[in-house]
Structures are given as C-alpha cells and as structure tokens.
FIVODO-259737 format. One record per residue (C-alpha): residue number from 1; x, z, y. Coordinates in Angstrom, 3 decimals, decimal comma, padded with zeros to 6 digits. Each point is the difference from the previous one (the first is absolute). Layout:
BEGIN
kemi pos:NUM	x:X	z:Z	y:Y
...
***
This chain:
BEGIN
kemi pos:1	x:016,998	z:002,829	y:-022,076
kemi pos:2	x:-001,500	z:003,438	y:000,537
kemi pos:3	x:-003,776	z:000,345	y:000,051
kemi pos:4	x:-001,498	z:000,532	y:003,438
kemi pos:5	x:-001,484	z:003,415	y:000,688
kemi pos:6	x:-003,453	z:-000,453	y:001,548
kemi pos:7	x:-001,751	z:002,678	y:002,042
kemi pos:8	x:-003,612	z:-000,272	y:001,152
kemi pos:9	x:-000,372	z:002,259	y:003,033
kemi pos:10	x:-003,481	z:000,910	y:001,217
kemi pos:11	x:-000,718	z:002,049	y:003,156
kemi pos:12	x:-003,340	z:001,781	y:-000,343
kemi pos:13	x:-002,470	z:001,939	y:002,119
kemi pos:14	x:-003,444	z:000,888	y:-001,382
kemi pos:15	x:-000,131	z:-002,781	y:-002,611
kemi pos:16	x:-001,670	z:001,938	y:-002,816
kemi pos:17	x:-002,377	z:-002,888	y:-000,703
kemi pos:18	x:002,664	z:-002,711	y:-000,313
kemi pos:19	x:003,449	z:001,397	y:-000,817
kemi pos:20	x:-000,461	z:000,249	y:-003,785
kemi pos:21	x:-001,042	z:-003,641	y:-000,294
kemi pos:22	x:002,865	z:-001,036	y:002,286
kemi pos:23	x:002,521	z:001,789	y:-002,218
kemi pos:24	x:-001,507	z:-001,449	y:-003,184
kemi pos:25	x:000,029	z:-003,547	y:001,401
kemi pos:26	x:003,659	z:000,162	y:001,004
kemi pos:27	x:000,891	z:001,674	y:-003,314
kemi pos:28	x:-001,579	z:-002,953	y:-001,801
kemi pos:29	x:001,707	z:-002,565	y:002,247
kemi pos:30	x:003,430	z:001,690	y:-000,026
kemi pos:31	x:000,176	z:002,080	y:-003,210
kemi pos:32	x:003,697	z:000,849	y:000,463
kemi pos:33	x:-000,333	z:001,161	y:003,602
kemi pos:34	x:000,016	z:003,566	y:001,268
kemi pos:35	x:-003,135	z:000,641	y:002,057
kemi pos:36	x:000,246	z:002,537	y:002,820
kemi pos:37	x:-002,966	z:001,319	y:001,969
kemi pos:38	x:000,876	z:001,907	y:003,181
kemi pos:39	x:-002,917	z:002,078	y:001,197
kemi pos:40	x:-000,383	z:000,547	y:003,746
kemi pos:41	x:-002,074	z:003,220	y:000,221
kemi pos:42	x:-003,063	z:-001,332	y:-001,832
kemi pos:43	x:-003,074	z:002,225	y:000,076
kemi pos:44	x:-001,490	z:-001,405	y:-003,207
kemi pos:45	x:001,194	z:-000,373	y:-003,597
kemi pos:46	x:002,451	z:-002,854	y:000,665
kemi pos:47	x:002,920	z:001,890	y:-001,555
kemi pos:48	x:-001,909	z:000,880	y:-003,174
kemi pos:49	x:-001,286	z:-003,555	y:-000,503
kemi pos:50	x:003,484	z:-001,461	y:000,540
kemi pos:51	x:001,587	z:002,361	y:-002,516
kemi pos:52	x:-002,719	z:-000,675	y:-002,555
kemi pos:53	x:000,732	z:-003,740	y:000,353
kemi pos:54	x:003,693	z:000,627	y:-000,760
kemi pos:55	x:001,627	z:-000,240	y:003,424
kemi pos:56	x:002,881	z:002,123	y:001,242
kemi pos:57	x:-001,596	z:001,973	y:002,841
kemi pos:58	x:001,831	z:001,422	y:002,999
kemi pos:59	x:-001,092	z:001,325	y:003,398
kemi pos:60	x:000,871	z:-000,814	y:003,607
kemi pos:61	x:-001,482	z:002,517	y:002,453
kemi pos:62	x:000,758	z:-001,882	y:003,229
kemi pos:63	x:-003,149	z:-001,971	y:000,718
kemi pos:64	x:000,161	z:-003,754	y:000,378
kemi pos:65	x:000,722	z:-002,985	y:-002,243
kemi pos:66	x:003,359	z:-000,639	y:001,651
kemi pos:67	x:001,136	z:003,530	y:-000,813
kemi pos:68	x:-001,015	z:-000,451	y:-003,640
kemi pos:69	x:001,791	z:-003,340	y:-000,325
kemi pos:70	x:003,138	z:001,479	y:001,585
kemi pos:71	x:-000,017	z:002,760	y:-002,613
kemi pos:72	x:-000,573	z:-002,436	y:-002,869
kemi pos:73	x:002,834	z:-002,260	y:001,121
kemi pos:74	x:002,345	z:002,997	y:000,141
kemi pos:75	x:-001,010	z:001,623	y:-003,290
kemi pos:76	x:-000,682	z:-002,797	y:-002,461
kemi pos:77	x:002,911	z:-001,767	y:-001,697
kemi pos:78	x:-000,652	z:-003,521	y:-001,313
kemi pos:79	x:001,218	z:-003,592	y:000,216
kemi pos:80	x:-003,362	z:-001,441	y:001,050
kemi pos:81	x:-002,769	z:001,829	y:001,855
kemi pos:82	x:-003,680	z:-000,957	y:-000,100
kemi pos:83	x:-001,787	z:001,531	y:002,986
kemi pos:84	x:-003,785	z:-000,003	y:-000,182
kemi pos:85	x:-003,005	z:002,053	y:001,110
kemi pos:86	x:-001,943	z:002,383	y:-002,194
kemi pos:87	x:-003,433	z:-001,465	y:000,795
kemi pos:88	x:-000,115	z:-002,561	y:-002,850
kemi pos:89	x:-000,306	z:-002,961	y:002,387
kemi pos:90	x:003,266	z:-001,830	y:-000,759
kemi pos:91	x:000,443	z:-002,210	y:-003,048
kemi pos:92	x:002,292	z:001,806	y:-002,466
kemi pos:93	x:000,043	z:-003,070	y:-002,269
kemi pos:94	x:002,067	z:-001,838	y:002,634
kemi pos:95	x:002,770	z:002,627	y:-000,075
kemi pos:96	x:002,088	z:-001,536	y:-002,861
kemi pos:97	x:000,264	z:-003,328	y:001,837
kemi pos:98	x:000,959	z:001,731	y:003,259
kemi pos:99	x:002,641	z:002,057	y:-001,820
kemi pos:100	x:001,436	z:-003,142	y:-001,621
kemi pos:101	x:000,301	z:-001,635	y:003,411
kemi pos:102	x:002,135	z:002,915	y:001,188
kemi pos:103	x:002,210	z:000,020	y:-003,111
kemi pos:104	x:000,305	z:-003,692	y:-000,821
kemi pos:105	x:-000,282	z:-001,623	y:003,428
kemi pos:106	x:001,898	z:002,648	y:001,946
kemi pos:107	x:-002,685	z:000,989	y:002,504
kemi pos:108	x:000,311	z:003,441	y:001,551
kemi pos:109	x:-003,656	z:000,177	y:001,053
kemi pos:110	x:-002,992	z:-001,772	y:-001,536
kemi pos:111	x:-003,298	z:000,745	y:001,754
kemi pos:112	x:-003,387	z:-000,399	y:-001,637
kemi pos:113	x:-002,148	z:-001,858	y:002,502
kemi pos:114	x:-003,579	z:001,234	y:-000,259
kemi pos:115	x:-002,595	z:-002,559	y:-001,070
kemi pos:116	x:-003,362	z:001,765	y:-000,017
kemi pos:117	x:-002,177	z:-000,398	y:-003,104
kemi pos:118	x:-003,146	z:000,945	y:001,951
kemi pos:119	x:-001,237	z:000,511	y:003,545
kemi pos:120	x:000,017	z:003,792	y:-000,316
kemi pos:121	x:003,624	z:000,097	y:-001,151
kemi pos:122	x:001,505	z:-000,995	y:003,348
kemi pos:123	x:-002,059	z:000,971	y:003,058
kemi pos:124	x:-000,190	z:-002,569	y:002,846
kemi pos:125	x:001,405	z:002,516	y:002,506
kemi pos:126	x:003,031	z:000,593	y:-002,192
kemi pos:127	x:000,496	z:-003,748	y:-000,518
kemi pos:128	x:-000,066	z:-000,633	y:003,756
kemi pos:129	x:002,305	z:002,930	y:000,746
kemi pos:130	x:002,450	z:-001,099	y:-002,681
kemi pos:131	x:000,111	z:-003,560	y:001,365
kemi pos:132	x:000,468	z:001,260	y:003,563
kemi pos:133	x:002,827	z:002,397	y:-000,877
kemi pos:134	x:001,624	z:-002,489	y:-002,377
kemi pos:135	x:-000,051	z:-002,650	y:002,721
kemi pos:136	x:001,528	z:002,370	y:002,547
kemi pos:137	x:002,741	z:001,014	y:-002,419
kemi pos:138	x:000,676	z:-003,632	y:-000,883
kemi pos:139	x:000,445	z:-000,763	y:003,701
kemi pos:140	x:002,346	z:002,933	y:000,630
kemi pos:141	x:002,068	z:-000,113	y:-003,193
kemi pos:142	x:-000,438	z:-003,518	y:-001,419
kemi pos:143	x:-001,784	z:001,318	y:-003,110
kemi pos:144	x:-001,411	z:-002,686	y:-002,285
kemi pos:145	x:-002,561	z:002,092	y:-001,857
kemi pos:146	x:-003,798	z:-000,183	y:-000,080
kemi pos:147	x:-000,730	z:003,613	y:-000,988
kemi pos:148	x:002,198	z:002,397	y:001,929
kemi pos:149	x:-001,987	z:003,091	y:-000,968
kemi pos:150	x:-000,207	z:-000,460	y:-003,761
kemi pos:151	x:000,756	z:003,209	y:-001,889
kemi pos:152	x:001,033	z:-001,873	y:-003,165
kemi pos:153	x:003,733	z:-000,674	y:-000,019
kemi pos:154	x:002,722	z:-000,329	y:-002,623
kemi pos:155	x:003,456	z:000,869	y:001,316
kemi pos:156	x:003,583	z:000,116	y:-001,211
kemi pos:157	x:002,045	z:003,173	y:-000,096
kemi pos:158	x:002,377	z:-001,174	y:002,712
kemi pos:159	x:-002,895	z:-000,578	y:002,384
kemi pos:160	x:-001,674	z:003,345	y:-000,708
kemi pos:161	x:003,179	z:002,072	y:000,216
kemi pos:162	x:001,152	z:-001,659	y:003,241
kemi pos:163	x:-003,348	z:000,381	y:001,760
kemi pos:164	x:000,114	z:002,443	y:002,982
kemi pos:165	x:-003,719	z:000,759	y:000,029
kemi pos:166	x:-001,312	z:001,720	y:003,150
kemi pos:167	x:-003,767	z:-000,691	y:-000,046
kemi pos:168	x:-002,248	z:002,906	y:-000,929
kemi pos:169	x:-003,319	z:-001,748	y:-000,663
kemi pos:170	x:-001,376	z:-003,472	y:-000,711
kemi pos:171	x:002,753	z:-001,571	y:002,129
kemi pos:172	x:002,144	z:000,119	y:-003,137
kemi pos:173	x:-001,044	z:-003,528	y:-001,074
kemi pos:174	x:001,054	z:-001,405	y:003,364
kemi pos:175	x:003,327	z:001,803	y:-000,134
kemi pos:176	x:000,698	z:-001,214	y:-003,539
kemi pos:177	x:-000,556	z:-003,613	y:001,040
kemi pos:178	x:002,041	z:000,162	y:003,193
kemi pos:179	x:002,868	z:001,789	y:-001,751
kemi pos:180	x:000,125	z:-002,812	y:-002,577
kemi pos:181	x:-000,087	z:-002,670	y:002,707
kemi pos:182	x:002,708	z:001,617	y:002,111
kemi pos:183	x:002,299	z:000,475	y:-003,023
kemi pos:184	x:-000,474	z:-003,653	y:-000,986
kemi pos:185	x:-001,043	z:001,059	y:-003,486
kemi pos:186	x:-001,482	z:-002,599	y:-002,382
kemi pos:187	x:-003,769	z:000,531	y:000,017
kemi pos:188	x:-003,108	z:-001,774	y:-001,244
kemi pos:189	x:-003,784	z:000,302	y:000,066
kemi pos:190	x:-002,311	z:-000,690	y:-002,940
kemi pos:191	x:-003,799	z:-000,149	y:-000,057
kemi pos:192	x:-001,520	z:002,872	y:-002,007
kemi pos:193	x:-003,590	z:001,059	y:-000,608
kemi pos:194	x:-001,359	z:002,769	y:002,215
kemi pos:195	x:-002,958	z:001,892	y:-001,454
kemi pos:196	x:-002,684	z:002,190	y:001,472
kemi pos:197	x:000,550	z:003,748	y:-000,240
kemi pos:198	x:-001,750	z:001,696	y:-002,936
kemi pos:199	x:-003,052	z:002,154	y:000,637
kemi pos:200	x:000,949	z:003,355	y:001,509
kemi pos:201	x:003,253	z:-001,233	y:001,545
kemi pos:202	x:000,087	z:-000,042	y:003,806
kemi pos:203	x:002,504	z:-001,810	y:002,207
kemi pos:204	x:002,289	z:002,250	y:002,072
kemi pos:205	x:000,694	z:-002,788	y:002,505
kemi pos:206	x:-001,700	z:000,321	y:003,392
kemi pos:207	x:-000,223	z:-003,511	y:001,441
kemi pos:208	x:000,519	z:000,890	y:003,670
kemi pos:209	x:002,158	z:003,123	y:-000,228
kemi pos:210	x:002,409	z:-001,344	y:-002,599
kemi pos:211	x:-000,075	z:-003,459	y:001,559
kemi pos:212	x:001,295	z:001,417	y:003,280
kemi pos:213	x:002,578	z:002,076	y:-001,883
kemi pos:214	x:001,301	z:-003,118	y:-001,729
kemi pos:215	x:000,055	z:-001,819	y:003,348
kemi pos:216	x:002,059	z:002,808	y:001,546
kemi pos:217	x:002,312	z:-000,142	y:-003,032
kemi pos:218	x:000,566	z:-003,709	y:000,639
kemi pos:219	x:000,750	z:000,660	y:003,679
kemi pos:220	x:002,419	z:002,808	y:-000,921
kemi pos:221	x:001,766	z:-002,249	y:-002,523
kemi pos:222	x:000,327	z:-002,769	y:002,608
kemi pos:223	x:001,634	z:002,540	y:002,324
kemi pos:224	x:002,363	z:001,200	y:-002,732
kemi pos:225	x:000,792	z:-003,277	y:-001,754
kemi pos:226	x:-000,304	z:-002,524	y:002,865
kemi pos:227	x:000,740	z:002,001	y:003,156
kemi pos:228	x:000,956	z:-003,060	y:002,043
kemi pos:229	x:-003,455	z:-001,513	y:-000,569
kemi pos:230	x:-001,711	z:003,331	y:000,731
kemi pos:231	x:001,869	z:000,822	y:003,211
kemi pos:232	x:000,040	z:-003,619	y:001,190
kemi pos:233	x:-003,807	z:000,101	y:-000,132
kemi pos:234	x:000,019	z:003,103	y:002,189
kemi pos:235	x:002,494	z:-001,746	y:002,304
kemi pos:236	x:-002,331	z:-003,001	y:000,333
kemi pos:237	x:-003,037	z:002,152	y:000,852
kemi pos:238	x:001,848	z:002,122	y:002,576
kemi pos:239	x:001,766	z:-002,983	y:001,558
kemi pos:240	x:-003,275	z:-001,909	y:000,318
kemi pos:241	x:-001,702	z:003,003	y:001,640
kemi pos:242	x:002,927	z:000,353	y:002,403
kemi pos:243	x:-000,153	z:-003,671	y:000,965
kemi pos:244	x:-003,775	z:000,053	y:000,508
kemi pos:245	x:000,284	z:003,040	y:002,280
kemi pos:246	x:003,121	z:-001,206	y:001,782
kemi pos:247	x:-000,885	z:-003,606	y:000,845
kemi pos:248	x:-002,521	z:000,850	y:002,787
kemi pos:249	x:002,482	z:002,473	y:001,515
kemi pos:250	x:002,801	z:-002,591	y:000,004
kemi pos:251	x:-002,244	z:-002,710	y:001,491
kemi pos:252	x:-001,137	z:002,321	y:002,785
kemi pos:253	x:003,600	z:000,996	y:000,713
kemi pos:254	x:001,113	z:-003,657	y:000,229
kemi pos:255	x:-002,848	z:-000,772	y:002,401
kemi pos:256	x:000,123	z:003,078	y:002,244
kemi pos:257	x:003,354	z:001,664	y:-000,644
kemi pos:258	x:-001,554	z:003,378	y:-000,865
kemi pos:259	x:-001,096	z:001,865	y:-003,131
kemi pos:260	x:-003,379	z:001,624	y:000,740
kemi pos:261	x:-000,704	z:001,095	y:-003,606
kemi pos:262	x:003,097	z:002,036	y:-000,750
kemi pos:263	x:-001,498	z:001,907	y:-002,986
kemi pos:264	x:-000,894	z:-003,301	y:-001,676
kemi pos:265	x:003,511	z:-001,322	y:000,620
kemi pos:266	x:001,559	z:003,142	y:-001,477
kemi pos:267	x:-002,322	z:-000,168	y:-003,029
kemi pos:268	x:000,937	z:-003,635	y:-000,567
kemi pos:269	x:003,720	z:000,833	y:000,121
kemi pos:270	x:-000,467	z:002,990	y:-002,339
kemi pos:271	x:-001,902	z:-002,097	y:-002,529
kemi pos:272	x:002,733	z:-002,655	y:-000,007
kemi pos:273	x:002,683	z:002,656	y:-000,512
kemi pos:274	x:-001,977	z:001,432	y:-002,922
kemi pos:275	x:-000,384	z:-003,504	y:-001,410
kemi pos:276	x:003,755	z:-000,592	y:-000,053
kemi pos:277	x:000,611	z:003,493	y:-001,414
kemi pos:278	x:-002,375	z:-000,898	y:-002,832
kemi pos:279	x:001,821	z:-003,276	y:-000,607
kemi pos:280	x:003,367	z:001,771	y:-000,053
kemi pos:281	x:-001,378	z:002,554	y:-002,472
kemi pos:282	x:-001,168	z:-002,809	y:-002,252
kemi pos:283	x:003,410	z:-001,689	y:000,054
kemi pos:284	x:001,816	z:003,247	y:-000,847
kemi pos:285	x:-002,426	z:001,059	y:-002,728
kemi pos:286	x:000,092	z:-003,477	y:-001,528
kemi pos:287	x:003,730	z:000,464	y:-000,607
kemi pos:288	x:-000,602	z:003,459	y:-001,502
kemi pos:289	x:-002,781	z:-001,363	y:-002,224
kemi pos:290	x:002,272	z:-002,736	y:-001,334
kemi pos:291	x:002,510	z:002,663	y:-001,048
kemi pos:292	x:-002,766	z:001,968	y:-001,731
kemi pos:293	x:-001,189	z:-003,166	y:-001,719
kemi pos:294	x:003,483	z:-000,655	y:-001,364
kemi pos:295	x:000,154	z:003,561	y:-001,378
kemi pos:296	x:-003,407	z:-000,352	y:-001,667
kemi pos:297	x:000,982	z:-003,346	y:-001,490
kemi pos:298	x:003,242	z:001,482	y:-001,343
kemi pos:299	x:-001,894	z:002,910	y:-001,606
kemi pos:300	x:-002,483	z:-002,444	y:-001,516
kemi pos:301	x:002,735	z:-002,221	y:-001,478
kemi pos:302	x:001,850	z:003,019	y:-001,442
kemi pos:303	x:-002,845	z:000,555	y:-002,500
kemi pos:304	x:-000,095	z:-002,380	y:-003,004
kemi pos:305	x:-002,841	z:-002,481	y:000,004
kemi pos:306	x:-002,459	z:-000,728	y:-002,829
kemi pos:307	x:002,047	z:-002,882	y:-001,431
kemi pos:308	x:001,554	z:000,768	y:-003,360
kemi pos:309	x:-002,994	z:002,021	y:-001,192
kemi pos:310	x:-002,415	z:-001,113	y:-002,692
kemi pos:311	x:-003,765	z:000,427	y:000,311
kemi pos:312	x:-001,408	z:002,942	y:-001,979
***
C-alpha cells in the first residue's frame, strides 16, 4: 500500500499572534504532512511568522474565507486534507485520529465538533447562532451533525476535488456540509477540544453580519439543491394569501350576484396564478437538479477513495 499524502491547509487573515503555534502544533501531530498557510491580505506579520514556523506560504488576494478555501482545494495535491483555522483554537493532537478515520474507515469527511475548554473559548452568542443554523440546516437537508459551522475538518481527495465551492465568506462551512450530505458521502463527527484564542488574536467573525450571511447561504442552497421545497413554500404562501383575499369576494358574489371589489378579486386571481407558476418552476427545476446531482455523483466516484492507502 502507498503511504497517504497529508496536507494541512490553513486559511489566514491577521493571525500574527497565533499562526506560528498553530503550525508547530500540527507539525508535531502530523510530522509527515505538508503544511500550507494561505494568507488573505493580512496587514500584520502573519506571513513572516508562518514561514518561520516552517509552513509553505501562499497568497489569495480575493477577500473572504470561501475564496481562500477554493484556492487551496484547487492548488494543493494530497490524499487527505486537514482544514483548520490559524487562530490556535482547534486541537491539533486530535488530527492523527481524524486522519485514520478517513483512511481506515473510509469516511470522506470527518468534522471536529467543538467542545469548549473554557467559557471564553466559545461565546454564548456564537453557540446560540450555531445551534439555530444547524437546526435549520438539519430540517432542510436531513443533516445529522451537532456543529455545522466547525472549521476543523479532515477530508478525502475525492471529496475535495469534486467540491463545486461557490461561497465567498464564512458560508463555506455550511456549503461543505450540504455538499457532503447531497452527495451521500460517508461522514462522521468527533468531539475535539476547542481552546480560547491566544492573547493578541482577534476573531474575524461578526455574530450578526456573518450569521445573516450564513442564513442567506442556507436559503440559496435550499433553492439550488431542493428547488421543489423552496418553490412549494412560495406556492403555499401565495396560495394562502389568494384564498384569504378571495373568500370574502366569492361569498359576496354567491349572496348578491355581483363583485363590488373588483381590484381585490383581480389581486386574488393574480396571486393564485403566481402560486401555480412557482409550483411549476419547482417541479421543472427539481428534474434539472436531479440531473446535476447525478453528474456531481459521477465526478465524485471517478476519483479514487482513501481505501488502499496506509497512514503516514
């Protein structure tokens, strides 16, 4: 059996205070891995600290974590990819076990579920937002995960190279999860320690702004991946509005034989027509989406899986 090539890929923006320790920790945990740090227009000494720690440093000028991850997935060649953040919050010591799960048990995605080691490590607002968005995604896509937004994931080559990433920012974690669910890829979730950021390191996540961006990403993915559900919901809203407006008009007509509120009657008819147009759109796009799903699944299966490799 050939030895698995492991790549640790780290997107970074202004992580001067933490990136060196992150690189050293993953070097100690995975001594045979290649460690890549992709800088995203940092204004501090992130690049210098990463190079001093022994990482391979590259740049991505398009701002946003999703853009950096897209570039890393395209550029880096490996059999197993360890995606983590450069803020020294994720437990590097857990990486060998996560890698073994991919290689020996055949998982395509193993997510490190964050278990906070202190109150300051995982802010209450972030915990609530994560639970809310995870619950919504579970409802829409039948996802059985507890930490949708974890940035600590170990992935197989066939998953990474078949992933049509479109998100530009923090919606990347959501898109990774939903892509895995829709492709029916083997996936698992393992509890891992989540530490507080070191002194001088500041979170780039804005609770409200990025929370709404992730929510809009979920809505967009429902429209793209489950169009019948999306457009049927619009159908239900429009049809209900049409019925509510139309019932009084119909009752009056049956009692008096006239239609005194013609604008209301026309609005009711227009809303019902729009409702059925939405339903028809959902039915058509559902057929198109199934064809796209089959193409994605074929591309995914064309890439060899992690079986047959030996751990490094």
